[in-house]
C-alpha positions in Angstrom: -24.0 -26.2 -3.2 -25.3 -22.5 -1.5 -24.9 -22.4 2.3 -27.2 -20.5 4.5 -27.2 -19.1 7.8 -30.5 -18.9 10.1 -30.5 -15.8 12.1 -33.7 -14.6 14.9 -34.0 -13.9 19.0 -34.3 -17.7 20.9 -37.1 -19.5 20.6 -38.2 -18.2 17.9 -38.1 -21.4 15.7 -34.8 -21.4 13.7 -34.0 -25.3 14.7 -37.6 -26.1 13.8 -37.5 -24.6 10.5 -34.1 -26.2 9.7 -35.3 -29.4 10.4 -38.7 -29.5 9.1 -37.1 -27.6 5.4 -34.3 -30.8 5.7 -35.5 -33.5 8.1 -32.4 -33.8 10.1 -32.1 -32.5 13.3 -28.9 -29.2 13.2 -29.1 -29.2 17.1 -26.0 -32.2 18.0 -25.8 -31.7 21.6 -28.4 -33.3 24.2 -27.9 -30.4 26.5 -29.4 -28.4 23.5 -32.0 -31.0 23.2 -32.7 -31.0 27.0 -33.2 -27.5 26.6 -34.6 -26.8 23.7 -32.2 -23.6 22.4 -28.9 -24.2 20.3 -26.2 -23.0 22.0 -23.5 -24.2 19.2 -23.7 -24.0 15.9 -25.4 -26.7 14.3 -25.8 -28.0 10.6 -28.2 -29.3 8.3 -28.9 -29.7 4.8 -31.3 -31.0 2.1 -31.8 -30.0 -1.8 -34.0 -28.2 -3.5 -35.5 -27.9 -7.6 -33.2 -25.5 -9.2 -30.5 -25.0 -6.9 -29.3 -27.9 -5.7 -27.6 -28.4 -2.2 -28.0 -26.2 0.0 -26.8 -27.1 4.1 -28.2 -24.7 6.8 -25.6 -23.5 9.8 -27.7 -22.9 12.8 -27.2 -20.4 14.9 -28.3 -20.0 18.5 -30.0 -16.8 19.5 -29.8 -16.9 23.5 -27.6 -13.3 23.9 -25.1 -14.7 25.6 -24.1 -16.7 22.7 -23.7 -14.2 20.5 -20.1 -14.6 19.1 -21.0 -18.1 18.3 -23.7 -16.6 16.6 -21.5 -14.4 14.8 -19.0 -17.2 14.1 -21.8 -19.0 12.0 -23.2 -15.9 9.9 -19.7 -14.7 9.4 -18.7 -16.7 6.8 -22.1 -17.2 5.0 -23.3 -15.0 2.1 -26.9 -15.2 2.7 -29.6 -15.3 5.5 -32.3 -17.4 6.9 -34.2 -14.9 9.7 -36.3 -16.3 11.8 -39.5 -13.9 13.9 -42.4 -15.1 15.2 -45.7 -15.1 14.9 -47.0 -14.7 18.6 -44.1 -12.7 19.6 -43.1 -9.2 19.5 -39.6 -7.8 18.1 -37.5 -9.2 20.1 -33.9 -7.8 21.0 -31.7 -10.6 19.7 -33.8 -10.1 16.0 -32.7 -6.8 16.7 -29.4 -8.0 17.0 -28.7 -10.5 14.7 -31.0 -7.6 11.6 -28.4 -5.2 12.9 -25.2 -8.2 12.7 -26.6 -9.0 9.5 -26.9 -5.0 8.0 -23.0 -3.6 9.4 -22.1 -7.1 7.6 -23.3 -5.9 3.9 -25.8 -9.0 3.5 -27.9 -8.9 1.0 -29.3 -12.0 0.0 -31.4 -13.0 2.6 -35.4 -14.0 3.2 -37.4 -13.5 6.3 -39.6 -16.6 7.8 -42.5 -15.5 10.3 -42.7 -18.6 12.2 -45.0 -20.0 14.5 -48.3 -18.5 11.8 -50.8 -21.2 13.4 -50.3 -20.0 16.3 -51.7 -16.0 15.9 -52.2 -14.0 12.9 -48.8 -12.8 11.4 -50.0 -10.2 9.5 -48.8 -7.7 12.1 -45.3 -9.7 12.5 -44.7 -9.4 8.8 -45.7 -6.1 8.2 -43.1 -5.1 11.8 -40.5 -7.8 10.1 -40.6 -5.5 6.8 -40.4 -2.4 8.6 -37.9 -3.3 10.7 -36.2 -4.2 7.1 -36.2 -0.9 5.4 -33.5 0.6 6.4 -31.2 -2.2 6.1 -29.1 -4.5 3.8 -32.1 -6.6 3.4 -35.1 -4.3 2.9 -35.8 -6.5 -0.6 -35.9 -9.4 1.6 -38.8 -11.8 0.9 -41.2 -12.1 4.0 -43.4 -15.4 4.7 -45.1 -16.5 7.2 -44.7 -20.6 7.9 -45.3 -22.9 10.3 -43.6 -25.7 11.4 -46.1 -27.5 12.8 -48.9 -27.8 10.3 -47.1 -27.4 7.5 -48.7 -23.7 6.5 -46.0 -21.6 3.7 -43.4 -24.4 3.7 -43.7 -24.7 -0.1 -43.9 -21.3 -0.4 -40.3 -21.3 1.8 -39.1 -23.2 -0.5 -39.9 -21.0 -3.5 -38.8 -18.2 -1.9 -35.4 -19.4 -0.8 -34.9 -21.1 -4.3 -35.3 -17.6 -5.6 -33.0 -16.0 -3.4 -30.4 -18.4 -3.9 -30.3 -18.1 -7.8 -29.6 -14.3 -7.1 -26.1 -14.7 -5.3 -22.9 -14.0 -7.4 -21.2 -16.9 -8.4 -18.7 -17.6 -6.3 -15.1 -17.1 -6.7 -14.3 -21.6 -7.2 -10.4 -20.6 -8.1 -9.5 -18.0 -5.2 -7.2 -18.3 -2.3 -8.9 -20.5 0.1 -9.6 -19.0 4.0 -11.4 -21.2 5.9 -12.3 -19.7 9.3 -12.8 -22.8 11.8 -15.9 -22.8 13.5 -15.9 -26.3 14.8 -12.9 -29.2 15.5 -13.4 -32.0 17.0 -11.4 -35.2 16.8 -11.9 -39.1 15.9 -11.0 -42.3 16.6 -8.9 -43.5 14.2 -8.6 -39.7 11.9 -7.6 -37.6 14.2 -8.1 -34.0 14.2 -10.9 -33.0 12.1 -12.4 -29.2 11.9 -15.3 -27.6 10.0 -15.9 -24.5 7.9 -17.6 -22.8 5.5 -15.3 -22.6 2.0 -16.5 -19.3 0.3 -13.8 -19.2 -1.9 -11.5 -21.6 -3.9 -10.9 -25.7 -4.0 -9.9 -28.0 -1.0 -8.8 -31.5 -1.6 -7.4 -34.9 0.4 -3.3 -34.9 -0.3 -3.6 -30.4 -0.2 -1.6 -28.1 2.0 -2.9 -25.6 4.3 -1.1 -22.8 6.6 -1.8 -21.5 9.7 0.0 -20.1 12.2 3.1 -20.5 9.5 2.7 -23.8 9.8 1.9 -26.4 6.9 -1.2 -28.8 7.9 -1.7 -31.7 5.5 -5.5 -32.2 4.1 -5.6 -35.8 4.6 -9.4 -36.3 3.8 -12.3 -33.8 2.5 -16.1 -34.5 3.8 -18.9 -32.7 2.8 -22.3 -33.1 3.1 -21.6 -36.5 5.2 -20.2 -37.6 2.3 -16.0 -38.0 1.4 -15.2 -36.6 -1.6 -11.9 -35.8 -3.4 -12.4 -32.5 -3.6 -14.7 -29.3 -2.5 -15.5 -26.2 -4.4 -16.7 -22.8 -3.2 -19.4 -22.1 -1.8 -19.6 -25.0 0.3 -19.9 -26.5 4.0 -16.9 -28.5 4.3 -15.4 -31.5 7.0 -11.5 -31.8 6.6 -9.6 -34.4 8.3 -6.2 -32.5 9.0 -2.2 -33.5 10.5 1.0 -32.3 10.6 2.9 -30.3 13.3 0.9 -28.0 14.7 -2.6 -29.4 14.4 -3.9 -28.9 17.8 -3.4 -25.2 18.0 -6.1 -25.7 15.3 -9.5 -24.6 17.3 -12.4 -22.5 16.6 -11.6 -18.9 15.4 -8.7 -20.7 13.7 -8.2 -19.8 9.8 -6.5 -22.5 7.2 -5.1 -20.4 4.4 -3.6 -21.2 0.9 0.2 -21.1 1.7 1.8 -17.9 1.3 -1.2 -15.9 -0.6 -2.1 -13.7 2.4 -1.1 -11.2 4.6 -1.5 -11.2 8.1 -1.7 -8.1 10.0 -2.6 -7.0 13.1 -2.7 -3.1 12.4 -5.5 -2.3 9.6 -7.3 0.9 8.4 -10.8 0.9 8.2 -14.4 2.2 7.2 -16.7 2.2 10.0 -20.2 2.2 9.4 -22.7 4.4 12.8 -23.1 8.0 14.6 -21.3 7.2 17.1 -17.7 5.9 17.4 -17.1 2.8 19.0 -15.4 2.5 22.2 -11.6 1.9 22.1 -11.7 -1.6 22.9 -13.7 -3.0 20.9 -14.5 -6.6 19.5 -13.2 -7.4 15.8 -15.5 -10.4 15.0 -14.4 -11.4 11.1 -15.0 -14.4 10.0 -15.3 -17.1 12.6 -13.0 -15.7 15.0 -13.3 -12.5 17.3 -9.7 -10.9 18.6 -9.3 -7.3 20.9 -8.6 -4.7 19.4 -7.7 -0.8 19.9 -9.8 1.5 18.4 -8.2 4.9 16.7 -10.6 6.8 14.9 -8.3 9.0 12.1 -11.5 11.0 11.0 -14.4 10.9 8.6 -15.7 7.6 9.8 -12.0 6.1 9.0 -10.0 4.5 11.6 -7.4 2.1 12.7 -7.6 -1.4 14.4 -5.3 -2.3 16.3 -5.2 -6.0 17.2 -4.3 -8.3 20.0 -2.8 -10.8 17.3 -2.4 -10.8 13.6 -5.2 -12.4 11.4 -5.3 -12.6 7.5 -7.3 -9.6 5.9 -7.9 -8.3 2.5 -9.2 -4.7 1.6 -12.9 -4.9 1.3 -13.6 -7.5 3.5 -16.7 -6.8 5.9 -16.4 -7.4 9.6 -17.5 -6.2 12.8 -17.0 -4.6 15.8 -18.7 -5.1 18.8 -18.5 -3.1 22.4 -19.3 -6.6 25.0 -20.7 -4.5 27.7 -23.3 -2.9 25.3 -23.3 -4.8 22.8 -23.6 -2.4 20.2 -22.3 -3.0 16.9 -20.0 -1.5 13.6 -20.1 -2.6 10.6 -16.4 -2.9 8.8 -15.1 -2.6 5.6 -11.1 -2.7 5.3 -9.8 -1.2 3.4 -5.8 -0.8 3.9 -4.5 -3.8 6.1 -1.1 -2.7 5.4 -1.3 1.0 6.4 1.8 3.0 7.4 2.9 3.7 10.6 1.6 7.3 12.3 4.4 8.5 14.1 4.3 12.1 13.7 1.8 14.9 15.2 -0.8 15.0 12.3 -0.5 11.8 11.1 -3.8 10.4 11.8 -5.4 13.2 10.1 -2.9 13.2 6.3 -4.4 9.8 6.9 -7.7 10.2 7.0 -8.1 12.7 4.2 -5.4 9.9 2.2 -8.6 7.3 2.0 -11.2 9.9 2.7 -13.0 8.3 -1.2 -11.6 4.6 0.0 -14.7 2.2 -1.3 -12.7 -0.7 0.0 -13.2 -2.3 -3.4 -9.6 -3.5 -4.6 -8.5 -0.7 -7.1 -4.7 -1.1 -8.1 -4.5 2.6 -9.8 -6.3 3.9 -6.4 -3.5 1.5 -4.8 -0.6 2.9 -6.3 -2.0 6.6 -6.6 -2.1 6.5 -2.6 1.5 4.4 -1.8 4.5 5.9 -2.0 6.0 3.0 -3.4 4.0 -0.2 -4.0 5.4 -4.0 -3.4 2.9 -5.8 -6.2 3.8 -9.2 -4.7 2.0 -7.8 -1.4 -1.1 -5.9 -2.9 -1.3 -9.6 -4.3 -2.2 -10.8 -0.8 -4.2 -7.9 0.3 -6.4 -9.1 -3.2 -5.9 -6.5 -5.2 -5.4 -7.7 -9.3 -2.2 -6.7 -10.3 -2.2 -7.1 -13.9 -1.3 -4.1 -16.0 0.5 -2.8 -13.4 3.2 -2.0 -15.9 0.1 0.2 -17.8 -0.2 2.5 -14.8 3.8 2.4 -13.2 7.0 1.7 -13.6 8.2 -1.9 -12.3 11.2 -3.8 -11.2 10.3 -7.2 -10.2 7.9 -7.1 -7.7 8.1 -2.8 -7.2 6.1 0.1 -8.5 6.2 3.5 -8.9 3.5 5.6 -10.3 4.6 7.0 -13.5 4.2 10.6 -12.3 6.3 9.8 -9.2 9.0 8.0 -11.1 9.7 10.6 -13.3 10.0 13.3 -10.5 12.2 10.3 -8.9 14.2 10.2 -11.9 14.8 14.0 -12.4 15.7 14.2 -8.9 18.1 11.7 -9.1 20.0 12.9 -12.0 19.9 16.3 -10.2 21.8 14.1 -7.1 24.3 13.5 -8.9 25.1 16.5 -10.4 25.3 17.9 -7.4 28.1 15.0 -6.3 30.0 15.8 -9.0 30.4 19.5 -8.3 31.2 19.1 -4.5 33.4 15.6 -5.6 35.0 16.2 -9.1 37.7 13.8 -8.2 34.8 11.1 -8.1 32.2 11.8 -10.5 29.0 9.6 -10.4 26.9 7.9 -7.5 26.7 4.3 -6.1 23.6 2.7 -7.1 23.3 2.2 -3.9 23.5 5.4 -2.3 21.5 6.9 -5.1 18.9 4.7 -4.2 18.5 5.3 -0.8 18.9 9.4 -1.5 15.1 8.2 -3.4 14.4 5.9 -1.3 13.7 3.3 -3.5 15.0 -0.3 -4.2 18.0 -0.7 -5.9 16.1 -2.5 -9.2 13.9 -0.1 -9.3 16.3 2.9 -9.4 17.7 1.0 -12.5 14.3 1.3 -14.0 14.3 4.7 -13.4 17.1 6.1 -15.0 16.9 8.0 -17.8 19.3 9.9 -20.4 22.0 11.6 -20.0 21.9 9.5 -16.4 24.1 5.7 -16.9 25.6 3.3 -15.1 29.2 3.1 -15.6 31.8 1.3 -13.8 29.3 0.6 -10.9 28.4 3.7 -10.7 25.9 6.3 -11.8 27.3 8.6 -14.1 26.2 11.6 -16.4 28.5 10.1 -19.0 29.3 13.4 -20.1 33.3 14.6 -19.2 34.5 16.1 -16.4 37.2 18.2 -16.6 39.8 17.7 -13.9 40.4 20.7 -11.7 43.4 22.5 -12.7 46.0 21.5 -10.2 45.4 17.7 -11.0 45.8 18.2 -14.7 48.9 20.1 -13.4 50.2 17.4 -12.0 49.5 15.1 -14.7 51.3 17.1 -17.3 54.5 16.6 -14.9 54.0 13.0 -14.7 53.8 12.3 -17.9 56.6 14.6 -19.2 58.9 12.4 -16.4 57.2 9.2 -18.2 59.2 10.7 -21.7 62.4 9.0 -21.5 61.2 6.3 -19.8 57.6 5.3 -20.4 57.7 2.6 -17.9 59.8 3.5 -14.9 56.6 4.0 -13.2 57.2 7.3 -10.1 57.7 5.9 -6.9 55.2 6.5 -4.1 57.4 9.8 -2.3 57.0 11.1 -6.1 53.5 10.7 -6.7 53.2 12.2 -3.4 55.6 15.2 -4.3 53.3 16.0 -7.3 50.0 15.7 -5.4 48.6 12.9 -6.7 46.6 11.1 -4.2 44.6 7.8 -4.7 41.7 10.6 -5.6 43.4 12.2 -7.8 44.5 9.1 -9.5 41.2 7.1 -10.0 39.6 10.2 -11.3 43.1 10.3 -13.5 42.3 6.8 -14.4 38.6 7.0 -15.2 39.8 10.3 -17.6 42.4 8.1 -19.4 45.4 10.0 -18.7 46.8 7.3 -16.8 47.2 3.9 -16.7 46.8 1.8 -13.1 47.8 -2.0 -14.6 47.9 -2.7 -10.4 47.7 -0.4 -7.3 51.4 1.9 -6.5 52.0 1.4 -10.6 51.3 4.6 -12.6 52.4 4.8 -16.3 51.3 7.4 -19.0 47.8 6.6 -21.3 48.4 4.2 -24.1 51.2 2.5 -22.0 49.9 -1.1 -22.9 50.1 -0.4 -26.6 53.8 1.0 -26.6 54.5 -2.0 -24.3 53.4 -4.7 -26.6 54.7 -3.1 -30.1 58.2 -3.0 -28.4 57.8 -6.6 -26.8 57.2 -7.7 -30.8 60.3 -7.6 -31.7 61.9 -9.7 -29.2 62.2 -13.5 -30.1 58.6 -14.8 -29.6 57.9 -16.0 -27.3 60.1 -14.2 -24.1 60.3 -14.2 -21.1 59.6 -12.0 -18.1 63.2 -11.3 -17.7 64.0 -10.8 -21.3 60.3 -8.6 -21.2 61.5 -6.3 -18.2 64.9 -5.7 -20.1 63.4 -4.6 -23.3 61.1 -2.3 -21.2 63.7 -0.9 -19.5 62.1 -1.1 -15.9 61.8 -3.3 -12.8 60.0 -6.2 -11.6 57.6 -4.2 -9.5 56.4 -2.7 -12.8 57.2 -5.8 -15.3 54.7 -8.6 -13.5 51.7 -6.3 -13.1 52.0 -4.9 -16.7 52.4 -7.7 -18.6 49.8 -10.0 -16.3 47.7 -6.1 -17.9 49.0 -6.8 -21.3 47.2 -10.5 -21.0 44.0 -9.3 -19.7 43.6 -6.9 -22.8 44.8 -10.0 -25.7 48.0 -8.0 -26.6 50.0 -10.9 -25.5 49.2 -14.6 -24.3 50.9 -16.6 -21.4 51.8 -20.0 -22.3 52.0 -23.1 -20.0 56.0 -22.8 -19.3 55.1 -19.2 -18.4 56.6 -17.6 -21.5 54.6 -15.1 -23.5 53.6 -14.0 -26.6 52.9 -10.9 -28.7 49.5 -11.6 -30.1 48.1 -10.0 -33.8 46.2 -7.4 -31.6 49.3 -6.1 -30.0 51.4 -5.9 -33.4 48.4 -3.6 -34.9 46.7 -1.8 -31.7 47.2 2.0 -31.3 47.2 4.1 -28.4 44.4 4.0 -26.3 
């Protein structure tokens, strides 16, 4: 299916033209038929040779209904602009053309209507002049008369040519359906309509609305119930679920978990004069009040009164309701950094100076200090190939040049810490990650030799000499233990030697002491020596026998035996006795 929106001044024959093309009156309200003008969006469809089904979204041309008109043309890829041969170029035609130009619509067709009432030549020339500076400069201009049929065959041929030139729709993309009409049907409940511009919707699907999931009970397209509708298509969805009562015109239905809802976005604006501080943003079929903050060089930040789903490259409009002036909007970054310091706005404008609005992974990696790949995917940026451009850990990515700089800073920070804290070498990964301002999983991917993670700390892996005072204290401790190697010194003796907790922890990491439990300090190699001595006992042996054999107290014997069990030097039996293992009889000092 193809979808075409109409545009043009009130009473220039848009609805009459659609009726002549489709045989259906798009004006569905009695008030519209009575007054002869379109108030709400109208819909009709036909089939054209070579392109198949074509649905028309007929928009109102009266100036009071400009927001409704914008809701109709926002999501639609092609337009049929009607201008009357017997009228001058009118204000709403100019406003509609300005809106189409600002939205970047390039596929269009102009019908010079009522050609039976006046020579259309002047109107054709005038239309071509008006189209010249816009994105519709190449649109065909066809004189027609819906009353007599003059030019209708030529109009259909031009429609076919225009529709054949449309780019292929993204039929596998994520759904973002802007609701342009809502009503209730007896026996069915809530029904909404919209233009499906990407993806597909099937009965039974779940769509997200304001954080809640709604179920699609049924799908209609062109007046028929269908199992699945595929973009591009006009669809009517019968919805059910908690929160369905909150869905109305201007709402948006989304593929769950695939969109970023934002109330702040950086954009590029068209137009010579800046917008006012409080314009309206028209995107899709919705309008939301915005606060406009110019950043420089045509770049601005918009802060919205409510969050909407935006992606890089989206086209939208800013409109001043007072002057009715319009500005084209190209979304550059729907997840921008905060501006908190003096000069941040100008710096941000420079960062966005080369942004085109086309999703580009390399550009996003360059611009963001740290990249969340899951967020980028929700912003419409393809993330395949990220590992070729960046160091990647899970959802996080850092460009390779920044990753190399971060690795260098990590080594500098670790060495600086070790120099300042020789008794506590190495830095916990969480602390180092916070210093580098990266997530811990990414930190581990950044580490390069000589940095390694040992014992839960990032270290250079190099032997760190103990301070001389600690080294002398350990020498004295080792002398104390020569005669009774398993008589661990008391707390008072350790304090007398100047060995506090930090010094003992450093000594244990350096392999100078064994600490089988808090408060128990033995010489290095005590475990192996104990196993060899216990091997001389009758096997198995009791804890009491081990204590006597080792010449120590129960305070030391119990944690030492448990340490031997953990090392595999002894094996504890169900009756609480132990045997020395083969490893225990052959192991040397460790």
